Wavefront OBJ file of the C-alpha trace (Angstrom):
o trace
v 12.468 -21.748 0.143
v 10.516 -24.628 1.748
v 6.975 -25.242 2.171
v 7.009 -23.836 5.843
v 8.465 -20.688 4.759
v 5.708 -20.192 2.021
v 2.959 -20.756 4.481
v 4.335 -18.151 7.038
v 4.169 -15.594 4.403
v 0.573 -15.627 3.773
v 0.289 -13.111 6.931
v 2.660 -10.853 5.316
v 0.795 -7.966 3.956
v 3.839 -7.107 1.640
v 4.051 -10.830 0.015
v 2.886 -10.177 -3.580
v 0.891 -13.345 -3.395
v -1.831 -12.378 -5.828
v -1.562 -12.389 -9.451
v -3.166 -9.224 -11.987
v -5.965 -11.499 -12.707
v -6.710 -12.618 -9.271
v -6.342 -9.386 -7.467
v -8.735 -7.330 -10.194
v -10.913 -10.187 -9.301
v -11.048 -9.403 -6.026
v -11.524 -5.780 -6.258
v -14.218 -6.028 -8.337
v -12.400 -3.936 -11.405
v -10.655 -4.417 -14.541
v -6.917 -5.691 -14.985
v -6.744 -2.237 -17.108
v -7.508 -0.518 -13.706
v -4.809 -1.891 -11.731
v -2.769 -1.028 -15.055
v -3.661 2.573 -14.697
v -2.745 2.993 -10.941
v 0.531 1.478 -11.552
v 1.115 3.606 -14.250
v 0.155 6.530 -11.705
v 2.679 5.028 -9.589
v 0.334 4.781 -6.772
v 1.584 0.869 -6.901
v 4.346 -0.681 -8.280
v 3.584 -4.593 -8.637
v 6.451 -6.753 -8.181
v 7.208 -9.356 -11.235
v 7.144 -12.735 -11.403
v 10.216 -14.737 -12.747
v 8.096 -14.969 -16.103
v 7.357 -11.185 -15.935
v 3.711 -11.111 -14.411
v 2.690 -8.589 -12.393
v 2.051 -9.794 -8.338
v 0.126 -7.746 -6.011
v 0.250 -7.814 -2.124
v -2.707 -6.977 0.120
v -1.421 -3.793 1.096
v -1.398 -3.025 -2.683
v -5.221 -4.442 -2.830
v -5.820 -2.343 -0.106
v -4.382 0.765 -1.827
v -6.113 0.111 -5.285
v -9.649 -0.754 -3.326
v -9.182 2.844 -1.788
v -8.606 4.275 -5.557
v -11.627 2.153 -7.022
v -13.907 3.728 -4.199
v -12.803 7.451 -5.362
v -13.031 6.416 -8.870
v -16.218 4.669 -8.710
v -17.359 8.291 -6.750
v -16.630 10.214 -10.041
v -13.377 11.115 -9.222
v -11.003 11.025 -12.001
v -8.300 7.809 -11.778
v -5.319 10.640 -11.295
v -6.862 12.725 -9.270
v -7.956 9.537 -6.737
v -4.359 8.358 -7.136
v -2.680 11.609 -5.804
v -5.499 12.046 -2.997
v -4.235 8.653 -1.685
v -0.618 9.636 -2.097
v -1.378 12.893 0.077
v -3.613 10.712 2.615
v -0.455 8.531 3.246
v 1.869 11.331 3.381
v -0.214 13.005 6.247
v -0.877 9.908 7.719
v 2.510 9.946 7.925
v 3.481 13.451 9.072
v 0.940 13.175 11.838
v 2.802 9.740 13.112
v 6.139 11.643 13.368
v 4.586 14.838 15.185
v 2.666 12.241 17.228
v 6.246 10.750 18.247
v 7.959 14.520 18.495
v 5.263 15.245 21.119
v 5.885 12.087 23.437
v 8.981 12.858 23.050
v 9.167 16.571 24.109
v 6.979 15.517 26.802
v 8.726 12.994 28.706
v 10.892 13.777 31.030
v 14.738 14.058 29.838
v 16.775 12.093 32.172
v 19.919 13.958 34.128
v 23.152 14.168 32.342
v 25.791 11.978 33.922
v 29.363 13.273 35.054
l 1 2 3 4 5 6 7 8 9 10 11 12 13 14 15 16 17 18 19 20 21 22 23 24 25 26 27 28 29 30 31 32 33 34 35 36 37 38 39 40 41 42 43 44 45 46 47 48 49 50 51 52 53 54 55 56 57 58 59 60 61 62 63 64 65 66 67 68 69 70 71 72 73 74 75 76 77 78 79 80 81 82 83 84 85 86 87 88 89 90 91 92 93 94 95 96 97 98 99 100 101 102 103 104 105 106 107 108 109 110 111 112
C-alpha cells in the first residue's frame, strides 16, 4: 500500500485507524469499557498484525452511544442490547421505505 492509498482511507468510516488507547481517549472512557462492549459483541475491533485492537470511526460512534447510555445509568449489557435493537429498527424502517417506494411506483407494461 502506498502513502496515497493510506491517505485515501482517512475518509473511510470503516477503516480501523484508532488504537485502543486513542479510542478510549477520544471517547473519554477507559480501555476496559471498550473491552466490555467488545465482549458484549456490540463492536468487534479489527486486530493489527501484532494483535492490538484497532477501531474505526463507525465503531467509535457506536461506542460513544453506549457510553452515553451508561452515563445515564443504563447497565452496559442493556446499553449494548438497546443499541443493537435501535440498529435493527433503523434497518427495518429503511427496508419498509424501499418497499413502499417500489409499491408506489408504476409498473412498466409487460413486453410481448
